[in-house]
C-alpha positions in Angstrom: 29.4 -12.7 3.5 27.8 -15.4 5.5 26.1 -18.5 4.0 22.7 -17.0 4.6 23.7 -13.8 2.7 24.8 -15.4 -0.5 22.9 -14.7 -3.7 20.0 -17.1 -4.0 18.0 -18.0 -7.1 14.4 -16.7 -7.2 11.6 -19.2 -6.8 11.6 -22.3 -4.5 15.3 -21.9 -3.5 14.4 -18.6 -1.9 11.9 -20.2 0.5 14.8 -21.3 2.7 15.1 -17.7 3.9 11.5 -17.3 5.0 9.5 -18.6 7.9 6.4 -19.9 6.3 4.7 -23.1 7.5 5.7 -25.7 4.8 2.0 -26.7 4.5 1.0 -23.1 3.7 1.4 -21.5 0.3 1.8 -17.7 0.7 0.2 -16.2 -2.4 -1.0 -13.0 -0.8 2.3 -11.2 0.1 0.8 -7.8 -0.7 -1.8 -7.6 2.1 0.5 -7.8 5.2 3.9 -8.6 3.8 6.4 -11.0 5.3 10.1 -10.8 6.2 13.0 -13.3 6.1 14.3 -15.0 9.2 17.5 -13.0 9.1 15.4 -9.8 9.5 13.6 -11.4 12.4 17.0 -12.0 14.0 18.0 -8.3 13.4 14.8 -7.1 15.1 15.3 -9.4 18.0 18.8 -8.0 18.5 17.4 -4.5 18.8 14.7 -5.6 21.2 17.4 -7.4 23.3 19.4 -4.2 23.6 16.2 -2.3 24.7 15.5 -5.0 27.3 19.0 -4.9 28.7 19.2 -1.1 29.2 15.7 0.4 28.5 16.4 4.1 29.2 19.7 4.5 27.3 18.2 2.6 24.4 14.9 4.6 24.2 16.4 8.0 25.1 19.6 7.9 23.1 20.4 4.9 20.9 17.0 4.4 19.3 17.3 7.8 17.7 20.7 7.0 16.3 19.5 3.7 14.8 16.4 5.6 13.5 18.6 8.1 11.7 20.5 5.3 10.0 17.2 3.7 8.9 15.9 7.1 7.6 19.1 7.6 5.6 18.8 4.1 4.1 15.1 4.6 3.0 15.8 8.1 1.8 18.3 6.7 -0.7 15.7 4.2 -2.0 13.3 7.1 -2.6 16.0 9.4 -4.0 15.2 12.0 -1.3 17.0 13.9 1.5 17.0 12.2 4.9 15.4 15.3 6.5 12.3 14.8 4.3 11.7 11.2 5.3 10.3 9.9 8.7 8.6 6.7 9.8 5.0 6.0 10.8 3.3 2.8 11.6 1.5 2.2 8.2 0.2 4.0 5.2 -3.2 4.6 6.7 -1.6 6.4 9.7 0.5 8.4 7.3 -2.5 9.6 5.2 -4.5 10.3 8.3 -1.6 12.3 9.8 -1.3 14.5 6.7 -5.1 15.1 6.4 -5.4 15.9 10.1 -2.7 18.5 9.8 -4.1 20.2 6.7 -7.0 21.5 8.9 -9.4 21.6 6.1 -12.0 24.4 6.2 -15.7 24.6 5.4 -15.0 26.2 2.0 -12.4 23.7 1.1 -12.6 20.3 -0.6 -10.6 17.1 -0.7 -10.9 15.0 -3.9 -10.3 11.3 -3.7 -10.9 8.4 -6.1 -13.4 5.5 -6.1 -10.6 3.0 -5.7 -9.1 4.6 -2.6 -8.2 2.1 0.2 -11.3 1.5 2.4 -9.7 2.6 5.6 -8.5 5.8 4.0 -12.0 6.6 2.8 -13.4 5.9 6.3 -10.7 8.2 7.6 -12.0 11.0 5.3 -15.5 10.4 6.5 -14.5 10.4 10.1 -12.5 13.6 9.7 -15.5 15.2 8.1 -17.5 14.4 11.2 -15.0 16.4 13.3 -14.0 19.1 10.8 -16.4 20.8 8.4 -15.1 20.4 4.9 -16.5 19.0 1.6 -14.9 15.8 0.3 -15.6 14.8 -3.3 -15.2 11.4 -4.8 -14.2 10.7 -8.4 -16.5 7.8 -9.4 -15.3 5.1 -11.9 -15.1 1.4 -12.4 -12.3 -0.7 -13.9 -11.5 -1.3 -16.7 -10.9 2.4 -17.6 -8.4 4.3 -19.7 -6.0 6.8 -18.2 -7.4 9.5 -20.4 -10.9 8.9 -19.0 -9.5 8.9 -15.4 -7.9 12.3 -16.1 -11.1 13.7 -17.6 -13.1 12.7 -14.6 -10.6 14.1 -12.2 -10.5 17.4 -14.0 -14.3 17.5 -14.1 -14.4 16.9 -10.3 -12.0 19.9 -9.9 -14.1 22.1 -12.2 -17.4 21.2 -10.5 -16.0 21.8 -7.0 -14.7 25.2 -8.0 -18.0 26.1 -9.6 -19.6 25.3 -6.2 -17.3 28.0 -4.8 -15.0 25.5 -3.0 -11.2 25.7 -2.9 -9.8 22.3 -4.0 -7.1 22.0 -1.3 -5.8 18.4 -1.8 -6.3 15.1 -3.6 -5.7 11.6 -2.2 -4.9 8.8 -4.6 -3.0 5.5 -4.8 0.2 4.6 -6.4 -1.0 1.0 -6.7 -4.6 0.2 -6.0 -5.2 -2.5 -3.4 -8.4 -4.1 -4.8 -8.5 -4.4 -7.7 -4.7 -4.8 -7.7 -3.5 -2.5 -10.4 -1.1 0.3 -10.9 -2.7 3.7 -10.8 -1.5 6.6 -13.0 -0.2 8.4 -10.0 2.6 10.2 -11.9 0.0 11.7 -14.3 -2.4 12.7 -11.4 0.5 14.2 -9.4 1.4 16.4 -12.4 -2.2 17.6 -12.8 -2.3 18.5 -9.1 0.8 20.5 -9.5 -0.6 22.2 -12.5 -3.9 23.0 -10.7 -2.3 24.1 -7.4 -3.7 21.2 -5.5 -1.7 19.3 -2.8 -1.0 15.7 -3.9 -1.3 13.1 -1.1 -0.2 9.7 -2.5 -1.1 6.5 -0.7 1.8 4.4 -2.0 1.1 1.6 0.5 2.2 -0.9 -2.2 5.0 1.2 -3.5 8.5 0.9 -2.0 10.0 -2.5 -2.9 7.3 -3.1 -5.5 8.0 -0.2 -8.0 10.7 2.3 -8.4 9.8 5.6 -6.6 11.9 8.7 -7.3 10.8 11.7 -5.2 13.1 14.1 -7.0 11.4 13.2 -10.3 7.9 12.8 -9.0 7.8 15.8 -6.7 4.7 14.9 -4.7 3.5 17.1 -1.9 3.1 14.1 0.5 3.7 10.4 0.0 3.5 7.4 2.4 4.6 3.9 1.6 4.6 0.7 3.7 8.0 -1.0 4.1 6.5 -4.1 5.7 4.5 -5.0 2.5 7.2 -5.3 -0.1 10.5 -4.2 1.3 10.8 -7.1 3.8 10.8 -5.2 7.1 8.8 -6.5 10.0 5.3 -5.1 10.6 4.5 -2.2 11.1 6.7 0.2 9.2 6.0 2.9 6.7 8.0 5.9 5.3 6.3 9.2 5.2 7.9 11.6 2.7 7.2 15.3 3.1 9.4 17.8 1.2 10.8 20.8 3.1 8.3 23.1 1.3 5.4 21.4 3.0 6.8 20.5 6.4 5.5 23.7 8.0 2.0 22.2 7.5 2.7 19.3 9.8 2.7 20.2 13.5 1.5 17.0 15.2 1.8 13.2 14.9 -1.1 10.8 15.6 -1.3 10.6 18.6 0.1 14.0 19.5 3.3 13.4 21.4 6.4 15.2 22.7 7.5 16.7 19.3 4.3 18.6 18.9 4.8 22.0 17.3 2.3 24.5 18.9 1.0 27.5 17.0 2.2 30.9 18.3 -1.0 31.5 20.2 -1.2 28.1 21.9 -0.8 27.7 25.6 2.7 26.9 26.8 3.4 23.2 27.3 6.1 21.1 28.9 9.5 20.8 27.2 10.1 17.4 25.7 11.7 15.0 28.1 13.6 13.6 25.1 15.4 16.8 24.3 18.7 17.9 25.9 18.6 21.7 26.1 22.4 21.7 26.1 22.8 19.5 23.0 23.5 21.2 19.6 20.5 21.4 17.3 21.1 18.9 14.4 17.6 18.1 13.2 14.6 20.1 12.0 11.5 20.4 14.1 9.8 18.1 11.6 12.3 15.4 12.2 12.0 15.8 15.9 8.3 15.6 15.6 8.3 12.0 14.4 11.4 10.8 16.4 9.4 9.7 19.4 5.6 9.1 19.1 4.5 7.8 22.4 6.0 4.6 23.8 5.7 1.9 21.2 7.8 -0.8 19.6 9.5 0.9 16.7 12.1 -1.8 16.1 10.6 -2.5 12.7 11.7 0.9 11.6 15.3 0.3 12.3 15.3 -3.0 10.5 15.2 -1.1 7.1 19.0 -1.3 6.6 19.0 -5.1 7.3 16.1 -5.5 4.9 18.0 -3.6 2.2 21.1 -5.6 2.8 19.2 -8.8 2.4 17.7 -7.5 -0.8 21.1 -6.6 -2.2 23.2 -9.6 -1.0 20.6 -12.4 -1.3 18.3 -11.2 -4.0 20.6 -9.2 -6.2 19.2 -5.7 -5.6 16.1 -3.7 -6.3 16.1 -3.9 -10.1 16.4 -7.7 -10.0 13.6 -8.1 -7.4 11.2 -5.7 -9.0 11.7 -7.2 -12.4 11.1 -10.7 -11.2 8.0 -10.0 -9.0 6.3 -8.1 -11.8 7.0 -10.9 -14.2 5.9 -13.7 -12.0 2.7 -11.9 -10.9 1.7 -11.3 -14.5 2.7 -14.8 -15.7 0.8 -16.3 -12.8 -2.3 -14.2 -13.5 -2.2 -15.1 -17.2 -2.0 -18.8 -16.2 -5.0 -18.6 -13.9 -7.1 -16.6 -16.4 -6.3 -19.2 -19.1 -7.3 -22.1 -16.8 -10.6 -20.3 -15.8 -11.3 -19.1 -19.3 -11.4 -15.5 -18.1 -9.1 -12.5 -18.3 -6.7 -10.3 -16.4 -7.7 -6.7 -15.6 -6.0 -4.2 -17.8 -6.8 -1.1 -19.9 -9.7 -1.5 -22.3 -7.9 0.3 -25.1 -4.7 -1.7 -25.4 -3.5 -2.3 -28.9 -1.9 -5.7 -30.0 1.6 -5.9 -28.6 1.1 -2.8 -26.4 2.2 -3.3 -22.7 -0.4 -2.6 -20.0 0.7 0.1 -17.6 -1.9 -1.1 -15.1 -0.1 -4.4 -14.8 3.4 -2.8 -14.2 3.5 -3.9 -10.6 3.6 -7.1 -8.5 -0.2 -7.3 -8.1 -2.5 -8.7 -10.8 -6.3 -9.1 -10.8 -8.1 -12.0 -12.5 -11.8 -12.1 -13.3 -13.6 -15.1 -11.9 -16.4 -16.7 -14.0 -19.0 -15.6 -11.5 -21.2 -12.7 -12.5 -23.2 -10.5 -10.1 -26.5 -8.9 -11.2 -29.4 -7.1 -9.5 -32.7 -9.1 -9.0 -34.5 -9.4 -12.2 -31.4 -9.0 -14.4 -29.9 -12.4 -13.9 -30.0 -13.1 -17.6 -27.6 -10.2 -18.4 -26.5 -9.1 -20.8 -23.0 -10.0 -19.9 -19.8 -9.3 -21.9 -18.7 -12.8 -21.1 -20.6 -16.0 -20.4 -20.7 -16.7 -16.7 -20.4 -20.0 -14.9 -23.0 -18.7 -12.5 -24.9 -15.5 -11.8 -25.3 -14.3 -8.1 -27.5 -11.7 -6.6 -25.7 -8.8 -4.9 -26.6 -10.4 -1.5 -25.3 -13.8 -2.6 -22.1 -12.3 -3.9 -21.0 -10.9 -0.5 -21.7 -14.3 1.1 -19.9 -16.2 -1.7 -16.6 -14.4 -1.8 -16.4 -14.5 2.0 -17.1 -18.3 1.8 -14.4 -18.7 -0.8 -11.8 -16.9 1.3 -12.7 -19.1 4.3 -12.4 -22.3 2.2 -9.0 -21.1 0.8 -7.6 -20.9 4.3 -9.3 -23.8 6.0 -9.3 -26.4 3.1 -6.6 -25.4 0.8 -4.1 -23.8 3.2 -3.5 -20.6 1.2 -5.2 -17.3 0.7 -6.2 -15.0 -2.1 -8.4 -11.9 -1.8 -11.8 -12.5 -3.5 -14.0 -9.5 -4.0 -16.7 -8.0 -6.2 -15.9 -5.2 -8.6 -18.6 -4.2 -11.0 -20.6 -7.1 -12.3 -18.0 -9.8 -11.5 -16.1 -11.5 -8.7 -12.4 -11.2 -9.0 -9.3 -12.5 -7.2 -5.8 -10.9 -6.8 -2.4 -12.5 -6.8 0.9 -11.2 -5.5 4.3 -11.9 -7.2 7.2 -12.5 -4.9 10.8 -13.8 -5.1 9.9 -17.1 -3.4 7.1 -17.9 -5.9 7.2 -19.6 -9.3 4.6 -19.8 -12.2 3.8 -23.3 -11.1 2.5 -22.0 -7.8 -0.1 -20.0 -9.6 -0.9 -22.9 -12.0 -1.6 -25.1 -9.1 -4.0 -22.6 -7.5 -5.9 -22.4 -10.8 -7.6 -25.8 -10.2 -8.5 -24.7 -6.7 -10.2 -21.6 -7.9 -12.0 -23.5 -10.6 -13.3 -26.0 -8.0 -14.4 -23.2 -5.7 -16.2 -21.4 -8.5 -18.0 -24.6 -9.4 -19.0 -25.0 -5.7 -20.3 -21.5 -5.7 -22.3 -22.2 -8.8 -23.9 -25.1 -6.8 -24.7 -22.6 -4.0 -22.6 -24.4 -1.5 -22.0 -21.1 0.3 -25.6 -21.2 1.4 -25.3 -24.5 3.2 
């Protein structure tokens, strides 16, 4: 074991492995991820091999490295390797699945209010090209799991009463904004009970929470590795069990592994397949092995990332436990400083643990309320520092994010949800509670500046 691969305490000592500008505090790991310097070196080594001998690397060795990476990520997901492939990101994975489902005019797709914005835009775009009837489960946090289930079942019932076949449902494992854990296990079980295909956008899943495909049994799941697993961007694992692989015949874009229908015109044989070589992979695996010419080196860094997590961080259990704890402790510290609260279930009993907060994202209410014109006086459940109109709110949170970058050399997402502005923090192994305590004063100052309407200047 080299010096750089020795176990390192979490918190500030861990920073020596990362490449952050010393003047920048990275509090938003969840949005785009980050990877240690040793993973950068691993990626560069693969790129060097490709540059030295492009054809042998792309036509032969890349597939071998890819298989090793698929084997490694499959173990993390407790799934067979032949059910795991790589795509660029979670948005691509969801889009690929939905495109392949070929939804019909008498079919519906049910998704939830909190779905990632790009995924919802993908649903709308798909509807423009394919005639089907998407339905949204509307809700606002905070909400109980029981109420979420009730609304989901009601959406199913209403769709069926309209004469529609409920073909699939798209939902998160961890919601992006607000950053909370979604009851994906419960919704997956309902989908199975109702005969609906479950499509789980677990963009914030692998490396953040434990995911067990054998136990969960989803129909489709995609999870970014570059967000929480420490691979370079962009890298996501797409899990599709054997029972559903016949539904997937094309990647996005369609490439050499395309599986035509029996009545399709004949196309050229893949230039990446040796007709004399023994068949060792399924058509599904071949489909995702080469998707146009692109830099897929991030995919094959998965083993290096997992090695770092094991040898430097102490393994998955240690990492996940710490990043959950530090996110929640940090969120509590910020909320206490602001005199607000952290988003969680509305029906928690004293001493009961929040399931929504069982992840490395936490969402804190800012003391800035949002109200329609004429209702600036509330009523509000809490006393606000300031009340903004809906038009002002969009300008204010954009202004706050700009100031965080330009003046305070950090970043936190600031957004509106319901009648308040909120911010979200990410827990990570290189952060300590003191990092969140220090940002509390910054947020308080920015809120006071918003109250003075500085964002209008």
